[in-house]
DSSP file (Angstrom, degrees, kcal/mol; ACC not computed):
  #  RESIDUE AA STRUCTURE BP1 BP2  ACC     N-H-->O    O-->H-N    N-H-->O    O-->H-N    TCO  KAPPA ALPHA  PHI   PSI    X-CA   Y-CA   Z-CA
    1    1 A M              0   0    0      0, 0.0    79,-0.3     0, 0.0     2,-0.3   0.000 360.0 360.0 360.0 129.4    9.7   -1.5  -19.9
    2    2 A T        -     0   0    0     77,-0.1     2,-0.5   131,-0.1    77,-0.2  -0.653 360.0-139.2 -85.8 139.8   11.5   -4.8  -19.0
    3    3 A F  E     -A   78   0A   0     75,-2.8    75,-3.2    -2,-0.3     2,-0.4  -0.869  23.4-174.0 -99.7 131.3   13.5   -5.0  -15.8
    4    4 A R  E     +A   77   0A   0     -2,-0.5     2,-0.3    73,-0.2    73,-0.2  -0.968  12.3 154.7-128.6 143.0   16.8   -6.9  -16.1
    5    5 A T  E     -A   76   0A   0     71,-1.8    71,-3.1    -2,-0.4     2,-0.4  -0.971  27.8-132.7-156.3 164.4   19.4   -7.9  -13.5
    6    6 A T  E     -A   75   0A   0     -2,-0.3    69,-0.2    69,-0.2    67,-0.0  -0.958  16.7-177.0-127.0 141.8   22.0  -10.6  -13.0
    7    7 A R  E     -A   74   0A   0     67,-2.4    67,-3.5    -2,-0.4     2,-0.2  -0.989  25.1-122.8-133.3 143.6   22.8  -12.9  -10.2
    8    8 A P  E     -A   73   0A   0      0, 0.0     2,-0.9     0, 0.0    65,-0.2  -0.609  21.2-126.4 -80.6 147.8   25.6  -15.4   -9.7
    9    9 A L        -     0   0    0     63,-2.7    62,-2.8    -2,-0.2    63,-0.1  -0.861  40.2-160.6 -91.1 108.3   24.7  -19.0   -9.0
   10   10 A R    >   -     0   0    0     -2,-0.9     3,-1.7    60,-0.2     4,-0.3  -0.355  31.0-101.9 -93.0 167.4   26.7  -19.6   -5.9
   11   11 A F  G >  S+     0   0    0      1,-0.3     3,-1.6     2,-0.2     7,-0.1   0.884 121.3  55.2 -52.3 -45.0   28.0  -22.8   -4.2
   12   12 A G  G 3  S+     0   0    0      1,-0.3    -1,-0.3     8,-0.0    -3,-0.0   0.605 100.4  60.8 -69.5 -11.5   25.2  -22.6   -1.6
   13   13 A D  G <  S+     0   0    0     -3,-1.7     8,-3.0     2,-0.1     2,-0.3   0.449  99.0  74.2 -89.6  -2.1   22.6  -22.5   -4.3
   14   14 A C  B <  S-F   20   0B   0     -3,-1.6     6,-0.3     6,-0.3    55,-0.1  -0.744  76.7-121.3-118.0 157.2   23.6  -25.9   -5.6
   15   15 A D    >   -     0   0    0      4,-3.0     3,-2.4    -2,-0.3    -1,-0.1  -0.288  53.4 -83.0 -81.4 178.1   23.2  -29.5   -4.6
   16   16 A P  T 3  S+     0   0    0      0, 0.0    -1,-0.1     0, 0.0    -2,-0.0   0.720 129.3  59.8 -60.0 -20.2   26.4  -31.6   -4.1
   17   17 A S  T 3  S-     0   0    0      2,-0.2     3,-0.1     1,-0.0    -3,-0.0   0.520 118.5-108.8 -85.0  -3.3   26.7  -32.3   -7.8
   18   18 A G  S <  S+     0   0    0     -3,-2.4    52,-2.6     1,-0.3     2,-0.3   0.536  78.0 129.4  90.0   6.1   27.0  -28.6   -8.6
   19   19 A I  B    S-G   69   0C   0     50,-0.2    -4,-3.0     1,-0.1    -1,-0.3  -0.762  70.6 -92.7 -95.8 142.1   23.5  -28.3  -10.2
   20   20 A A  B     -F   14   0B   0     48,-2.8     2,-0.6    -2,-0.3    -6,-0.3  -0.241  33.1-131.8 -54.5 133.5   21.2  -25.6   -9.0
   21   21 A Y    >>  -     0   0    0     -8,-3.0     3,-2.0     1,-0.1     4,-0.8  -0.815  19.5-133.1 -87.6 119.0   18.9  -26.7   -6.2
   22   22 A F  H >> S+     0   0    0     -2,-0.6     4,-1.0     1,-0.3     3,-0.8   0.772 100.6  59.2 -55.8 -34.9   15.5  -25.5   -7.3
   23   23 A P  H 3> S+     0   0    0      0, 0.0     4,-1.5     0, 0.0    -1,-0.3   0.844  99.2  60.9 -61.7 -27.8   14.3  -23.9   -4.0
   24   24 A A  H <> S+     0   0    0     -3,-2.0     4,-2.3   -11,-0.2    -2,-0.2   0.851  96.3  60.5 -64.4 -32.5   17.4  -21.7   -4.3
   25   25 A Y  H <X S+     0   0    0     -4,-0.8     4,-2.6    -3,-0.8    -1,-0.2   0.896 101.9  52.4 -59.4 -39.3   15.9  -20.3   -7.5
   26   26 A F  H  X S+     0   0    0     -4,-1.0     4,-2.1    -3,-0.3    -1,-0.2   0.885 107.8  50.6 -66.7 -37.7   12.9  -19.2   -5.6
   27   27 A D  H  X S+     0   0    0     -4,-1.5     4,-1.7     2,-0.2    -1,-0.2   0.911 111.5  48.4 -63.5 -42.4   15.0  -17.3   -3.1
   28   28 A L  H  X S+     0   0    0     -4,-2.3     4,-2.0     1,-0.2    -2,-0.2   0.899 109.1  54.0 -63.1 -40.7   16.9  -15.6   -6.0
   29   29 A L  H  X S+     0   0    0     -4,-2.6     4,-2.6     1,-0.2     5,-0.2   0.902 105.1  53.1 -62.0 -41.9   13.5  -14.7   -7.6
   30   30 A V  H  X S+     0   0    0     -4,-2.1     4,-2.4     1,-0.2    -1,-0.2   0.914 109.0  50.2 -59.3 -42.5   12.4  -13.0   -4.4
   31   31 A G  H  X S+     0   0    0     -4,-1.7     4,-2.2     2,-0.2    -1,-0.2   0.873 109.7  50.3 -63.5 -37.5   15.5  -10.9   -4.4
   32   32 A V  H  X S+     0   0    0     -4,-2.0     4,-2.4     2,-0.2    -2,-0.2   0.917 111.1  48.3 -66.9 -43.3   14.9  -10.0   -8.0
   33   33 A V  H  X S+     0   0    0     -4,-2.6     4,-2.5     2,-0.2    -2,-0.2   0.903 110.9  51.3 -64.0 -40.4   11.4   -8.9   -7.3
   34   34 A E  H  X S+     0   0    0     -4,-2.4     4,-2.1     1,-0.2    10,-0.3   0.915 110.6  48.5 -61.7 -42.5   12.6   -6.9   -4.3
   35   35 A E  H  X S+     0   0    0     -4,-2.2     4,-2.0     2,-0.2    -2,-0.2   0.884 109.1  54.0 -64.4 -38.6   15.2   -5.2   -6.5
   36   36 A F  H  X S+     0   0    0     -4,-2.4     4,-0.9     2,-0.2    -2,-0.2   0.943 108.7  48.0 -60.6 -48.4   12.4   -4.4   -9.1
   37   37 A F  H ><>S+     0   0    0     -4,-2.5     5,-2.4     1,-0.2     3,-0.8   0.898 109.6  53.2 -61.1 -39.6   10.3   -2.7   -6.5
   38   38 A A  H ><5S+     0   0    0     -4,-2.1     3,-1.5     1,-0.2     5,-0.3   0.885 103.7  56.8 -61.0 -38.0   13.3   -0.7   -5.3
   39   39 A S  H 3<5S+     0   0    0     -4,-2.0    -1,-0.2     1,-0.3    -2,-0.2   0.740 103.7  54.7 -65.6 -21.5   13.8    0.4   -8.9
   40   40 A L  T <<5S-     0   0    0     -4,-0.9    -1,-0.3    -3,-0.8    -2,-0.2   0.529 124.2-104.4 -85.0  -7.0   10.2    1.8   -8.8
   41   41 A G  T < 5S+     0   0    0     -3,-1.5    -3,-0.2    -4,-0.4     2,-0.2   0.631  96.0 109.7  88.8  16.3   10.9    3.9   -5.7
   42   42 A A      < -     0   0    0     -5,-2.4    -3,-0.1    -6,-0.2    -4,-0.1  -0.507  50.0-174.3-122.4  61.1    9.0    1.4   -3.6
   43   43 A A    >>  -     0   0    0     -5,-0.3     4,-2.9    -2,-0.2     3,-0.7  -0.311  30.0-125.1 -59.5 136.8   11.8   -0.3   -1.6
   44   44 A W  H 3>>S+     0   0    0    -10,-0.3     4,-3.4     1,-0.2     5,-0.5   0.842 106.7  60.0 -57.9 -38.8   10.5   -3.1    0.6
   45   45 A P  H 3>5S+     0   0    0      0, 0.0     4,-1.9     0, 0.0     5,-0.5   0.907 115.0  37.3 -57.3 -37.8   11.9   -1.8    3.9
   46   46 A T  H <>>S+     0   0    0     -3,-0.7     5,-2.5     3,-0.2     4,-1.5   0.915 117.7  50.3 -74.9 -45.4    9.8    1.4    3.4
   47   47 A L  H  <5S+     0   0    0     -4,-2.9     6,-2.9     3,-0.2    -3,-0.2   0.923 123.7  30.2 -58.3 -46.4    6.8   -0.5    1.8
   48   48 A I  H  <5S+     0   0    0     -4,-3.4     4,-0.5     4,-0.2    -2,-0.2   0.947 127.8  37.2 -80.0 -52.7    6.7   -3.0    4.7
   49   49 A G  H  <<S+     0   0    0     -4,-1.9    -3,-0.2    -5,-0.5    -2,-0.2   0.900 131.9  19.4 -73.2 -43.4    8.0   -0.9    7.6
   50   50 A E  T  <5S+     0   0    0     -4,-1.5    -3,-0.2    -5,-0.5    -4,-0.1   0.864 132.7  35.6 -97.1 -42.8    6.5    2.5    7.0
   51   51 A R  S   <S-     0   0    0     -5,-2.5    -3,-0.2     2,-0.1    -4,-0.2   0.585  92.9-136.3 -92.6  -9.7    3.6    2.0    4.6
   52   52 A R        +     0   0    0     -4,-0.5    61,-2.6    -6,-0.4     2,-0.5   0.877  53.2 142.9  58.6  41.9    2.6   -1.4    6.1
   53   53 A I  E     -H  112   0D   0     -6,-2.9     2,-0.2    59,-0.2    -1,-0.2  -0.963  31.8-164.4-116.7 126.2    2.1   -3.0    2.6
   54   54 A G  E     -H  111   0D   0     57,-2.5    57,-2.1    -2,-0.5    59,-0.0  -0.665  11.6-157.5-101.1 162.2    3.0   -6.6    1.9
   55   55 A T        +     0   0    0     -2,-0.2    55,-0.2    55,-0.2    -2,-0.0  -0.419  23.2 176.0-135.1  59.4    3.4   -8.2   -1.5
   56   56 A P        -     0   0    0      0, 0.0    53,-2.0     0, 0.0     2,-0.5  -0.274  36.0-110.1 -67.3 153.4    2.9  -11.9   -0.9
   57   57 A T  E     +B  108   0A   0     51,-0.2    51,-0.3     1,-0.2     3,-0.1  -0.736  32.6 179.1 -82.3 123.7    3.0  -14.4   -3.8
   58   58 A A  E    S+     0   0A   0     49,-3.3     2,-0.3    -2,-0.5    50,-0.2   0.701  71.2  14.5 -95.2 -25.6   -0.5  -15.7   -4.4
   59   59 A K  E     -B  107   0A   0     48,-1.4    48,-2.6     2,-0.0     2,-0.4  -0.989  60.2-178.5-152.0 140.7    0.4  -17.9   -7.4
   60   60 A L  E     -B  106   0A   0     -2,-0.3     2,-0.5    46,-0.2    46,-0.2  -0.940   0.3-178.4-145.0 119.3    3.7  -19.2   -8.9
   61   61 A E  E     -B  105   0A   0     44,-3.0    44,-2.6    -2,-0.4     2,-0.4  -0.978  11.3-176.5-117.5 127.4    4.1  -21.3  -12.0
   62   62 A V  E     -B  104   0A   0     -2,-0.5     2,-0.5    42,-0.2    42,-0.2  -0.976  14.6-164.9-129.0 136.2    7.6  -22.4  -13.0
   63   63 A G  E     -B  103   0A   0     40,-2.6    40,-2.0    -2,-0.4     2,-0.5  -0.977  12.5-152.4-119.0 119.4    8.8  -24.3  -15.9
   64   64 A F  E     +B  102   0A   0     -2,-0.5    38,-0.3    38,-0.2    37,-0.1  -0.779  20.8 168.7 -92.0 131.1   12.4  -25.7  -15.7
   65   65 A V        +     0   0    0     36,-3.4    37,-0.2    -2,-0.5    36,-0.2   0.790  61.8   0.3-109.7 -44.2   14.1  -26.1  -19.1
   66   66 A A  S    S-     0   0    0     35,-1.5    -1,-0.4    33,-0.1     2,-0.1  -0.978  78.6 -95.0-148.4 154.8   17.8  -26.8  -18.4
   67   67 A P        -     0   0    0      0, 0.0     2,-0.3     0, 0.0    35,-0.0  -0.418  29.0-140.6 -74.0 148.3   20.0  -27.1  -15.4
   68   68 A G        -     0   0    0    -48,-0.1   -48,-2.8    -2,-0.1     2,-0.3  -0.818  19.0-147.4-101.4 150.6   22.0  -24.3  -14.0
   69   69 A F  B >   -G   19   0C   0     -2,-0.3     3,-2.8   -50,-0.2   -50,-0.2  -0.895  28.5 -85.2-124.3 149.3   25.5  -25.0  -12.7
   70   70 A H  T 3  S+     0   0    0    -52,-2.6   -60,-0.2    -2,-0.3     3,-0.1  -0.229 117.7  27.2 -47.9 128.6   27.7  -23.5   -9.9
   71   71 A G  T 3  S+     0   0    0    -62,-2.8    -1,-0.3     1,-0.3   -61,-0.1   0.207  86.9 136.4  98.4 -14.1   29.4  -20.4  -11.3
   72   72 A D    <   -     0   0    0     -3,-2.8   -63,-2.7   -63,-0.1     2,-0.6  -0.334  54.2-131.5 -62.5 147.1   26.7  -19.6  -13.9
   73   73 A R  E     -A    8   0A   0    -65,-0.2     2,-0.6    -3,-0.1    24,-0.5  -0.925  23.4-147.1 -96.6 117.0   25.7  -15.9  -14.3
   74   74 A L  E     -AC   7  96A   0    -67,-3.5   -67,-2.4    -2,-0.6     2,-0.7  -0.778   6.1-156.4 -93.0 119.2   21.9  -15.9  -14.2
   75   75 A D  E     -AC   6  95A   0     20,-3.5    20,-2.1    -2,-0.6     2,-0.4  -0.859  10.4-160.3 -97.8 114.6   20.3  -13.2  -16.3
   76   76 A F  E     -AC   5  94A   0    -71,-3.1   -71,-1.8    -2,-0.7     2,-0.5  -0.813   8.9-170.7 -97.5 131.0   16.8  -12.4  -15.1
   77   77 A T  E     -AC   4  93A   0     16,-2.4    16,-2.3    -2,-0.4     2,-0.5  -0.980  10.3-171.4-119.8 115.5   14.3  -10.6  -17.3
   78   78 A L  E     -AC   3  92A   0    -75,-3.2   -75,-2.8    -2,-0.5     2,-0.4  -0.916   3.3-175.2-113.7 130.8   11.2   -9.5  -15.5
   79   79 A R  E     - C   0  91A   0     12,-2.8    12,-2.4    -2,-0.5     2,-0.6  -0.963  24.6-133.1-124.1 142.5    8.1   -8.2  -17.2
   80   80 A V  E     +dC 133  90A   0     52,-0.8    54,-3.0    -2,-0.4    10,-0.2  -0.851  28.0 173.0 -88.4 119.9    4.8   -6.7  -15.7
   81   81 A T  E     +     0   0A   0      8,-2.6     2,-0.3    -2,-0.6     9,-0.2   0.623  62.5   7.8-105.9 -16.7    2.0   -8.4  -17.7
   82   82 A S  E     - C   0  89A   0      7,-1.2     7,-2.8    53,-0.1     2,-0.5  -0.938  51.6-160.2-163.8 141.2   -1.0   -7.2  -15.7
   83   83 A V  E     + C   0  88A   0     -2,-0.3     5,-0.2     5,-0.2     2,-0.1  -0.971  21.6 178.2-125.0 114.6   -1.8   -4.7  -12.9
   84   84 A G        -     0   0    0      3,-2.1    37,-0.3    -2,-0.5    -2,-0.0  -0.272  50.7 -80.0 -98.8-170.3   -5.1   -5.3  -11.1
   85   85 A R  S    S-     0   0    0      1,-0.2    36,-2.4    35,-0.1    41,-0.0   0.939 125.0  -7.9 -57.2 -48.7   -6.7   -3.4   -8.2
   86   86 A S  S    S+     0   0    0     34,-0.3    24,-3.5    32,-0.0     2,-0.2   0.386 122.3  86.6-128.0  -2.2   -4.5   -5.3   -5.7
   87   87 A S  E     - E   0 109A   0     22,-0.2    -3,-2.1    31,-0.1     2,-0.3  -0.626  50.0-165.3-104.0 161.6   -2.8   -7.9   -7.9
   88   88 A L  E     -CE  83 108A   0     20,-2.1    20,-2.8    -2,-0.2     2,-0.5  -0.954   8.2-154.3-145.1 121.6    0.3   -7.8  -10.0
   89   89 A D  E     -CE  82 107A   0     -7,-2.8    -8,-2.6    -2,-0.3    -7,-1.2  -0.871  16.6-175.4-101.1 127.7    1.2  -10.4  -12.7
   90   90 A L  E     -CE  80 106A   0     16,-3.1    16,-2.7    -2,-0.5     2,-0.4  -0.925  14.6-159.9-121.6 145.4    4.9  -10.9  -13.5
   91   91 A A  E     -CE  79 105A   0    -12,-2.4   -12,-2.8    -2,-0.4     2,-0.4  -0.997  15.1-172.5-123.4 127.5    6.6  -13.0  -16.1
   92   92 A T  E     -CE  78 104A   0     12,-2.8    12,-2.8    -2,-0.4     2,-0.4  -0.966   9.3-167.8-125.1 135.7   10.3  -13.8  -15.5
   93   93 A E  E     -CE  77 103A   0    -16,-2.3   -16,-2.4    -2,-0.4     2,-0.5  -0.969   7.7-160.8-120.1 138.0   12.8  -15.6  -17.8
   94   94 A V  E     +CE  76 102A   0      8,-2.7     7,-2.9    -2,-0.4     8,-1.5  -0.976  13.8 172.8-125.7 124.7   16.1  -16.8  -16.5
   95   95 A K  E     -CE  75 100A   0    -20,-2.1   -20,-3.5    -2,-0.5     2,-0.5  -0.898  30.0-148.4-125.7 155.3   19.1  -17.5  -18.8
   96   96 A A  E >  S-CE  74  99A   0      3,-2.5     3,-1.8    -2,-0.3     2,-0.4  -0.938  82.4 -48.1-117.1 101.9   22.7  -18.4  -18.4
   97   97 A G  T 3  S-     0   0    0     -2,-0.5   -22,-0.1   -24,-0.5    -2,-0.0  -0.595 124.1 -23.5  67.0-126.7   24.2  -16.8  -21.4
   98   98 A E  T 3  S+     0   0    0     -2,-0.4     2,-0.6    -3,-0.1    -1,-0.3   0.491 116.2 105.2 -91.2  -4.9   22.0  -17.9  -24.3
   99   99 A R  E <   - E   0  96A   0     -3,-1.8    -3,-2.5     1,-0.0     2,-0.4  -0.682  67.4-139.6 -86.0 116.1   20.8  -21.0  -22.5
  100  100 A L  E     + E   0  95A   0     -2,-0.6    -5,-0.2    -5,-0.2     3,-0.1  -0.610  25.6 174.0 -72.2 124.8   17.2  -20.7  -21.1
  101  101 A L  E     -     0   0A   0     -7,-2.9   -36,-3.4    -2,-0.4   -35,-1.5   0.849  55.9 -22.3 -99.6 -47.6   17.1  -22.3  -17.7
  102  102 A W  E     -BE  64  94A   0     -8,-1.5    -8,-2.7   -38,-0.3    -1,-0.4  -0.993  46.6-147.2-162.2 161.7   13.6  -21.5  -16.4
  103  103 A Q  E     -BE  63  93A   0    -40,-2.0   -40,-2.6    -2,-0.3     2,-0.4  -0.972  15.0-164.9-133.4 148.1   10.6  -19.3  -16.7
  104  104 A A  E     -BE  62  92A   0    -12,-2.8   -12,-2.8    -2,-0.3     2,-0.5  -0.989  14.3-161.1-136.4 144.9    8.1  -18.2  -14.1
  105  105 A R  E     -BE  61  91A   0    -44,-2.6   -44,-3.0    -2,-0.4     2,-0.4  -0.998  25.9-178.5-119.2 128.1    4.6  -16.6  -14.0
  106  106 A Q  E     -BE  60  90A   0    -16,-2.7   -16,-3.1    -2,-0.5     2,-0.5  -0.976  21.4-156.4-135.1 138.6    3.9  -15.0  -10.6
  107  107 A V  E     -BE  59  89A   0    -48,-2.6   -49,-3.3    -2,-0.4   -48,-1.4  -0.976  14.8-170.8-115.8 120.8    0.9  -13.2   -9.1
  108  108 A L  E     -BE  57  88A   0    -20,-2.8   -20,-2.1    -2,-0.5     2,-0.4  -0.773   7.5-152.2-103.4 153.9    1.6  -10.9   -6.2
  109  109 A V  E     - E   0  87A   0    -53,-2.0     2,-0.4    -2,-0.3   -22,-0.2  -0.995  15.0-129.0-129.3 130.8   -1.1   -9.3   -4.1
  110  110 A A        -     0   0    0    -24,-3.5     9,-2.3    -2,-0.4     2,-0.3  -0.649  38.7-179.7 -73.3 127.7   -0.9   -6.0   -2.3
  111  111 A T  E     -HI  54 118D   0    -57,-2.1   -57,-2.5    -2,-0.4     2,-0.5  -0.938  33.0-115.7-130.5 153.4   -2.0   -6.6    1.3
  112  112 A S  E  >  -H   53   0D   0      5,-2.7     4,-2.3    -2,-0.3     5,-0.4  -0.759  17.5-151.6 -81.2 128.0   -2.4   -4.6    4.4
  113  113 A L  T  4 S+     0   0    0    -61,-2.6    -1,-0.1    -2,-0.5   -60,-0.1   0.538  96.0  54.8 -78.0  -5.3    0.1   -5.8    7.1
  114  114 A D  T  4 S+     0   0    0    -62,-0.4    -1,-0.2     3,-0.1   -61,-0.1   0.838 124.7  19.1 -90.9 -40.3   -2.4   -4.6    9.7
  115  115 A T  T  4 S-     0   0    0      2,-0.2    -2,-0.2     3,-0.0     3,-0.1   0.617  91.3-135.0-103.8 -16.3   -5.5   -6.6    8.5
  116  116 A H     <  +     0   0    0     -4,-2.3     2,-0.3     1,-0.3    -3,-0.1   0.832  66.3 120.5  59.5  35.0   -3.7   -9.2    6.3
  117  117 A R  S    S-     0   0    0     -5,-0.4    -5,-2.7     1,-0.1    -1,-0.3  -0.866  73.2 -88.1-121.2 158.1   -6.3   -8.6    3.6
  118  118 A S  B     -I  111   0D   0     -2,-0.3     2,-0.3    -7,-0.2    -7,-0.3  -0.269  46.4-175.6 -62.8 153.8   -5.8   -7.4    0.0
  119  119 A R        -     0   0    0     -9,-2.3    -9,-0.3   -33,-0.2     2,-0.1  -0.964  31.9 -89.3-145.7 158.3   -5.8   -3.7   -0.6
  120  120 A A        -     0   0    0     -2,-0.3   -34,-0.3     1,-0.1   -35,-0.1  -0.383  49.0-101.5 -67.5 146.7   -5.6   -1.5   -3.6
  121  121 A W        -     0   0    0    -36,-2.4    -1,-0.1   -37,-0.3   -34,-0.1  -0.497  44.8-106.3 -62.4 135.8   -2.1   -0.5   -4.9
  122  122 A P     >  -     0   0    0      0, 0.0     4,-3.0     0, 0.0     3,-0.3  -0.329  32.5-108.9 -60.5 151.5   -1.4    3.1   -3.7
  123  123 A D  H  > S+     0   0    0      1,-0.2     4,-2.5     2,-0.2     5,-0.2   0.857 116.5  51.6 -54.1 -42.1   -1.6    5.5   -6.6
  124  124 A D  H  > S+     0   0    0      2,-0.2     4,-1.8     1,-0.2    -1,-0.2   0.901 114.1  42.8 -66.1 -39.8    2.2    6.1   -6.8
  125  125 A I  H  > S+     0   0    0     -3,-0.3     4,-2.9     2,-0.2     5,-0.2   0.910 113.0  52.6 -71.9 -41.6    3.0    2.4   -6.9
  126  126 A R  H  X S+     0   0    0     -4,-3.0     4,-2.8     1,-0.2    -2,-0.2   0.919 109.5  50.2 -57.8 -43.5    0.2    1.7   -9.4
  127  127 A A  H  X S+     0   0    0     -4,-2.5     4,-1.7    -5,-0.3    -1,-0.2   0.917 112.2  46.7 -62.1 -43.4    1.6    4.5  -11.7
  128  128 A A  H  X S+     0   0    0     -4,-1.8     4,-0.7     2,-0.2    -2,-0.2   0.914 114.4  47.1 -66.0 -42.4    5.1    3.0  -11.5
  129  129 A L  H >< S+     0   0    0     -4,-2.9     3,-0.9     1,-0.2     4,-0.4   0.908 109.8  53.5 -64.3 -41.9    3.9   -0.5  -12.2
  130  130 A T  H >< S+     0   0    0     -4,-2.8     3,-1.0     1,-0.3    -1,-0.2   0.841 100.9  60.1 -64.0 -33.3    1.7    0.7  -15.1
  131  131 A Q  H 3< S+     0   0    0     -4,-1.7    -1,-0.3     1,-0.2    -2,-0.2   0.792 108.7  45.2 -63.0 -26.1    4.7    2.4  -16.7
  132  132 A H  T << S+     0   0    0     -3,-0.9   -52,-0.8    -4,-0.7    -1,-0.2   0.462  85.0 126.9 -94.0  -3.7    6.3   -1.1  -16.8
  133  133 A L  B <   -d   80   0A   0     -3,-1.0     2,-0.4    -4,-0.4   -52,-0.2  -0.337  37.1-174.4 -62.8 129.3    3.2   -2.8  -18.1
  134  134 A E        -     0   0    0    -54,-3.0     2,-0.3    -2,-0.1    -2,-0.1  -0.971  11.4-151.7-123.9 139.9    3.9   -4.9  -21.3
  135  135 A T     >  -     0   0    0     -2,-0.4     4,-1.2     1,-0.1     3,-0.2  -0.696  32.3-109.5-101.7 163.3    1.3   -6.7  -23.4
  136  136 A E  H >> S+     0   0    0     -2,-0.3     4,-1.2     1,-0.2     3,-0.5   0.902 121.2  50.8 -56.6 -41.5    2.1   -9.7  -25.4
  137  137 A N  H 34 S+     0   0    0      1,-0.2     6,-0.3     2,-0.2    -1,-0.2   0.821 102.7  59.8 -68.2 -30.6    1.7   -7.7  -28.6
  138  138 A A  H 34 S+     0   0    0     -3,-0.2    -1,-0.2     1,-0.2    -2,-0.2   0.810 108.7  44.9 -67.9 -27.8    4.1   -5.0  -27.3
  139  139 A R  H << S+     0   0    0     -4,-1.2    -1,-0.2    -3,-0.5    -2,-0.2   0.758 105.5  65.6 -85.0 -25.1    6.9   -7.6  -27.0
  140  140 A D    ><  -     0   0    0     -4,-1.2     3,-1.8    -5,-0.2    -1,-0.2  -0.841  60.5-168.6-106.5 102.8    6.3   -9.2  -30.4
  141  141 A P  T 3  S+     0   0    0      0, 0.0    -1,-0.1     0, 0.0    -4,-0.1   0.721  88.9  58.2 -62.7 -19.5    7.1   -6.9  -33.3
  142  142 A A  T 3         0   0    0      1,-0.2    -5,-0.1    -3,-0.1    -2,-0.0   0.651 360.0 360.0 -83.1 -14.8    5.4   -9.4  -35.7
  143  143 A A    <         0   0    0     -3,-1.8    -1,-0.2    -6,-0.3    -6,-0.1   0.480 360.0 360.0 -82.0 360.0    2.1   -9.2  -33.9
């Protein structure tokens, strides 16, 4: 199952010319990932504060395709591409209307906030993540 959400590109997300400032995209991406976890029933305030589980980004690859402009509505499409013992691979595509702006591949790691070491995903979170798992063939009807 693909997760979708929309965010506005605001004045504060842009440089003086009105074009998206790329670090602002990363802040928006963090918010989208947080919203995705909340949709799984694993809201970050509970995950972090009560369960003492962090989800730091271990790897992030981004390809910028076209500029975003102040006032654009950014449509985020997030897919789970792999669930490991403690890792989670996400693929995100961001469009403004039909215009592809950027794509990201991200690896998150479940960590203990007490030891700051990786830890296995708890069973309930693993089950929710696995329900969202998509393979390349599952997305491509021709494959």
